[in-house]
Phi, psi and omega in degrees: 000133180297153181295326181294328179289321176295322177294318179297318179296323178295317179296317179298320181295317181293318179295318178295320179296316178295322178296319178296317179299313181296315182294324178292322180289331180286327186293150178274153175282178181292332180288340181284341179295327180292322178292326179292329180292332181261018173084049180279000175106350182282346180288343178268016182283176183297324184262359182092187185293317182248354183294323181292324179294318179293316180297314182294321180290323177290320178296321177296317179296320179293317179293325176295321178295319177297320179299314182291323178294318178295322178295317178295321177297319178292323177295320177295319180293324180284341183277336182289136180277139177291147180286136180290139178289136179280149178285149177295329185280351180298322183260006183284142176249149179293146181288138180276132177077018180271167179272010181277124180290160178293131184271358178287146176291148181288142177287166181299128179082003181254140179282133178296149181283137175236160184306329182285341181275344184282126180291149181251000000 
């Protein structure tokens, strides 16, 4: 996973977490509903008497879902193993006509290569 995507998921997660905290603190408890029934003034709000509770609870649920998806994405990104760097020598070929002897062990009955035996 690219580093920019992990950074983006982290930012989304932090913003969603702060949004959930704010929305939970704004919502009224269950005891506040009784006061609204007797005219505590919340019925004149922008969403109506019960509209704000429905809007806030749905917004909280949506932000919580975004938070969990971002958390799962970050967990997936952290779980992937980094690819091991390949050695420079993995793709190297022996130089042709060099004075370097063959480093392979000699087969049974074969004379080991010495620099004077390598054709030029």
